[in-house]
N, C-alpha and C positions, 0 to 999 in steps of 0.2 A: 619576485619571487617570493615566496616563504619555503622556510623548511621546519619541518614539524619533528616529533622527537623519534624513537626510534624501529616503531614498526616499519615504516616505508619512505624512502627520497622522496619529496616532492620536485627534485629541482631532477630528477631522473626516474619516470613513471615509462612503465610497461606491461602489457598484454602476458596473460598466463595460460599458455597453451603447452598440454603434455609436459605439464611440470616445469619449463623453462617458461622463463622471462623477456619476451620479442618486443622487439619495436614493431610498426608496422612495415611492411614489406615495401612501400612506396616511400616511405621516410617521412612520411607525414604527422602531423599532430595538428591538434585543436584547440584553445584557450580554454578554459575554468576561471569563472571570474564569480568572487566573492559578491553576494550580493550586497554584504553590507557597508564596501568598501567602493566596490568599480572595482579595485585590483584585478591583476591576475593572478592566480593560487599555484596554476602548474598549467602545464603541455601535456597535454593527454595522447597516445595514438591514434591515430585516425585509420583502424583497421575499413577490411572492407570483406568482401566474397573468399579473397584468398587464406586470410586467416581465420573467413567462420569454416571454410573447407574442410582446413587444416585443424581446428578444434572439434568441428563432429567426428571427422576420421579418429582422432584421440580417443573421444570421448566412445564411440564404438568399438574399438580396440579394448578400451577396457572394462566397457563392458562384461566382455567374455568372463571374465574373472571378479570383477567385482560383485555381479550377481551370483554369482557359485559362493560367496561366502553367506556365515550364519548370520543368523537378525545379531546375534548376540557379538559377532566381532564387527558389523557395520555399528553397532550400536557404540560401538567403544571408542570409533571416530567422532563419530557425530559426538559423544559427550567431549572430547577431547578437547574438539572443535568448540563446544560449549565454555569449556571453562577457559581458552584461549581469549573468547571475545569478552569476558569478565574482568581479566589480567589484563587486557589492551582496552579497559572502555573511555576511559579518558582520553586515549588517544583516537579512540575511534569517534568520538563525538566530537572530539576538536576538528577530522578531519569535514566531518558531517556539516559541521556550524559554519567552515571555512567556504564549503563548496557551493554550499542551496540554504545557507541562511537560519538555519533551524539553531532554537536558541539551546545555550549549551546543556543545562542542567538539563530541558527536554530529549536533547540527542543523549543524554547519558543513559533516559529513560528508554528510550529508543535502542538502544544497544541491548539493554536485558531483556529487552520484550521480543530482540531477535534471538538471543542466544534461548527464549523459553519455547522457542518452536524448534531449535535443535534436541535440549530434553527432551521435550514431548514426543517426537515423534521417535524418538530415538527407543524411546519404550515402545510407541505405536507397533513401531517397528519387529519386535517382539511377540505381537496381536496381531497376526495375518493370517487369520486361519481360512482352514478348506470345508468340505463336506461332505458326507455319505447319503445317498440319497436311496429309498427302497427302491427295487430294481422289480420290475413286472414280471419277470420269468425268473427259474431260482437258478439258472447254470450262467446269470451276470450279476457281477457289482458296478455299482454307479457312483462317482467321485467327482467331485470339484478341487481343481486347485488354482492358486492362485499366484502370478508370475508378474515380475517388472516388465510393464510395458516397452522397456527401450532406450534410446539415446531420447534426451528432452532439452529443449530450449525452454530459458524463463527469459521472459523481455521484460526488466523493470522501472520502476519510476523515479522521478527525481525527488518525490516527496519523502517516502522513507525508503531510501537507499539498501539500507540493509534489513530490515524488517521486511519488505517483500523477498528479497533473497532468500534469505532464512525459511519465510512461510513457504518457497518453491522447493528451494534444493532439502529442505528438512526431509520433506514425506518421500520426496523422489528416492535421496539417496536412501533412507532407510528400504525404500522395497527395494530396491537394487538397484536401480536405474543410473546412470552416467550421465552429464548435459553437458550446456553449455551458458551462459551467463552474460544477457546483451544489454548494460545500464543505458540508461537515461542521458545524456551526452553532458545535464547541467551538474550531476553528481553522480561520475564514472569512479571517482578515487577512494569512494570510500567501498568498491565490489573489486579493486584492485588490492586494495587493503585484505579484504578479506581473503583473496587469493594467495596474499602471504602469511593469513592462519591456516590456509587446507594446508600449504606448504610446510609449516612448521606442528603441524598435526601428523604429520607423514601419513597424509593421505596419497591413495596409491596415483601414480601421475596418468590425467585422463580425464579421471572423476568427475573432475570440476575441472573447467577451463571459460577464462574470463576474456572477451572478446568487447573492445572500444570502438565505440568510431559512430557513422550516420547511420541512419533505422534504414535507408533503401537499401543499398546491398547486403546487409548484415540481413536485413529480413527475407530480404529475396534469396538467400542461399538457404534459409532457414526451413524456408516455406519448399523451397525446390530440392531439395536434398533429400532423397528418400531415407536417407540413413532417420532421420530425425522423425519419431513416432508420438510425440506428444508435445505442446506449445503451452506454456502457461502467461498470461498476458497483463499485465495490473497498466491498464491504462483510461485513455477518453472511450465515449461511447463510439465515437466516430470512424475511431482506429479499428476498434474492435470489431466494427463492422466490415470492412475491410480485411482485415484478416481472418475474416471467418469465409472473405469470396475465397481468397489466396488458399486457404487449408481445403479445398472442395475438390481440387484435382487429384489430390491423394489420400482423401478421404482423414486427413491427421486430427487424432484428436484434441482440444480445444480446452483451455479452462480460462475463462474471459474473469474480470475483476475491472467493471468500469462505473462511469459518471455514478454521479447522485444529487441530490438535488431533497436534502433533508428536513422533512417539518420534526420543530420542536414544540410539544403543544405543553400549554400550563393551565390547567382546570380551576377552577375559582377555590377548589378542595385542597388546595397543593399548596405546602411547605412552600412560601413564597422565596424565604431564604435559599431553601434548599434547591430549589428550582433557578433560582437566580447565578447563582455556584454551579449548578449544569451546564445552564447555558452558555459561562462565560467558559468554562473548562472546553466544552463542545467547539465552542463557536470561534474559540479566538487560539486555539491550540494549534500549532504550525503555521501560526499569522492567517489561519483560516484556510490554511490549504491543504485539508485533507477531505477525501471523497464522501466521508461519514461526515462533515463536521456539519452543524446546524445551519441550515441557508433559509429558513422561512420559521418564525417564530410567533406561534398563533396565542395570542394571551386573552382569555376569556373577560370578555368584557368588564364583568365585576370588578377585578382584580387589575386590569389594565394599569389606571394610572400606580398603584401601590407598585406592583409589581416595578413598572418604569424605572421608580425615583431607585428603587433597591440594585437594581441591574445596570442603570448608569451607572451609578456609586463605586460596583465594582469594577465595570469599565474602566473608569477614568484612574483607579487608582492600578491599574497593570504600567510594568514598567517598561519603557521600552529603548531600544538601542541595539548596538553591535552585538550580534548574536553570539560571541566568544564570552562573553559577561557574563559570568553564573548568573547574577541578579536581575540578568533577565527575560522576560514573560514573553514579549511581543517583536518579531525581528521585523527582517526586511522581506518584501517580494522579490520572490525565486527570480523573475526575468521585466525587463521593461514592458515585455506585451502583459505581464499577467499584470502589474501595476496600471497599466493603460484600461485592462479590463474592469479592473475594480472603478477607476474613474469616472467611465463609463459610466455603469450600474448607478452610480450614485448620484452623478447627473442628470440620466434619462429620473432616476425619482425623484429627484429634488423639482425638477420641468413636471414633474404628470403630479405633486402638489406633496409629496414628502414634506418632512419639515427633519431638520437635526439634531438630537437630543444632546451627542456628544459627538467629535470628530471632525470629520467629511471632508481633513484634506490629505494631501500629500505632505511630508516635511521635509523641511529644510533648513534653513542654519547649519546645525554640526549633524545634522542628517543628509546634506544635499546631495555628497558624494553616494550614497546608498539608494535601494529602492523602499523606501519609505511610505507606510501609509497609518492616519492614526486608526485606533480604534475604534470602530463608528458604530454608532446605533442610530435608524432612522425610527421615527415615529409616523404612520397615515399612510403606511403601504398599503395599495393593494393589486390586484391581478392584472392590470395593465400594463403593468410596471416589468422589466427585464429583469430584473431583481428575482423575481417570483415566479418566472419561469426560467431561466438560467443558472447552471451553476456559476455563483461568484468568484472563488476561489480567491478569499481575499476576507480580510479585518471589517468585513461591516455585516451587521447584524440586521436585520428589517425586521421590526414587531408589527403583526396584524391583527388586529382584533376581531372575537369570534362572539358569537350570541349560546349556541346549543353545539354540545355534543356532536349530531349529525349530521350539522352543517361544518367543523371544523372537518370531520371525515371526511366528508368528501372534498373538502379543498386540500387537505394532508395528501389523499393519493390521486390527485387531476395533476398527475402528471406520467411521464413516459420511465421515467424514473424508478426505482425501485430496493436500493440498498440497504438502508437504514433510516428508524425513524425514533424518534424518543418524547415522552410525554410524562407529565407529572401528574399524580394525582394521590391523596387518601384513601380512595373510595374502592374498596377491593373489587365489589359488583364492577363499578367501571375499569378498572385495572384490569379486566377479564375481558370486559366487550372490548375494548380500544385495542387490547393488544391482536386480540383475533380478526378484528376490521382490518388495524392497514395494512398496504399491500407492498408491505417489505420484506427484506430478506432478514435484519435486524432490526432487535425490538428493545430501546432503552425505558423500562420505566422504573421511574425514579431512578438512571443510572446512565450520566453523559458520558460514560468513558466504557462500554460494556464489551469490545473484543478483548479477549482470551485466547492462548494459544490450544485449550483444552472443548473449543467450541468452534462451530462452524463457521464461516467469515462468507458470505455472498450476496448476489441481491435477487430480485424477481426482474420481471418485464427486463427495459434494454439496461438494467445496471450489471448484468453480466451470465455469465455460464458458469455452473458447478459450485463448488464453496470448496477454501483452502481452511484450515484448521479444524483439529476436533478429528474423530473417528473418522469423519466423512474424508478429511484433507488426506489420507495416504489411496484411498480408495483411485481417486484421481491419477495413481501411476502405477494401478493395476488391472492387468487382465483377465479374466475367469477363463479357467479351461475346465472342459467335461470331457470327461475320461469314462466310456464304456467298455468295463473288461467280461471276456465269454469263456470260459473255461468248461 
């Protein structure tokens, strides 16, 4: 067991329900393991339907008063929560690194990113505008007001345990909603720590509730309890499809941010140094475990050799190691299943003719206790390989040659996913053509890290429904009410 600093005690973790810290009713727990070392970080309460029901009831009760506060009053709470996230940034980053292996410096960046959603939506809550509509007859007045949808459930992923939570809770709370958070079992401690910040910020009891445990019973209660009016989920497309089916019984509102298979295109007129640096930033961030990371790197044939040299040199310079080391840039995979999938994709590619330019192996020796895989670059990749058709979620970059713009657009769009896409060019005409032709919700043009709180985040096709962030993000938590007044 490990014990961190002042915010929470890892030897005695509890869920946060109705402003109180509580164990699972059955007393059961589950272990969270550090993927850098294989050691248990903490035991976390294994809650289920009963705890979820209590959390929903608490949120339903809190909604009555929280929704009546002014936007300014709610904003003050959100900004206090933002300040606390900055105050405890290092401890929150340490927790994240311990439980899911995110490199410490990168985890610090996530804390700041997560806090930025609280700030953005604190301000957006003041801009929930209604409208008046010209009436058809002189003795009527027509108006539209916007009201919070009600109790919200946020089901968050392990790879961005804080940012995905605030990206959902920020707009929900600003809109006047209350709710519960169900974090992933790989990284629940970050959510528990966030619950402590909610308590320190003085946010009224029941506005935010944290329930940890297995997805099945918690999800069943969320989808079957009529008090929950809206669910926001970030995770795999496969699970997202199941949730759409489960939501049908009560027609619950859904926001879904699902899987991706992002193309990264390097045209012959690109700044190759900038493109290679961008590809490294996109591909190897969080050890390749992001839904928007570059999965297929297309390079125009005339510059393939030069780009490959620059790219491989940058990849080989990445520092691998224990995620708590502030100098480490690439940490472990989150689980053995994730590591095995990376190995499967690489082996499949090699068996079908790909070549390793660097990496290509699971790391042993000093790394043998953890789940480490070398940052890898493959050349000679084609469309018959698993890596060009499935999301790898690991530190492997496949290089694919192309000759024409039309060809690469067709290849890039040839996927059921449509979350993010990237391309590098210095030709303004091409920039506009390609931006409009790519069938993805997020486009990074000469930009490998486009996500910001003030812009909408979401995908086309099977990559999801709805948007998070931007002015659009708060719309997901509001109902439009039309009022016709006769006199």
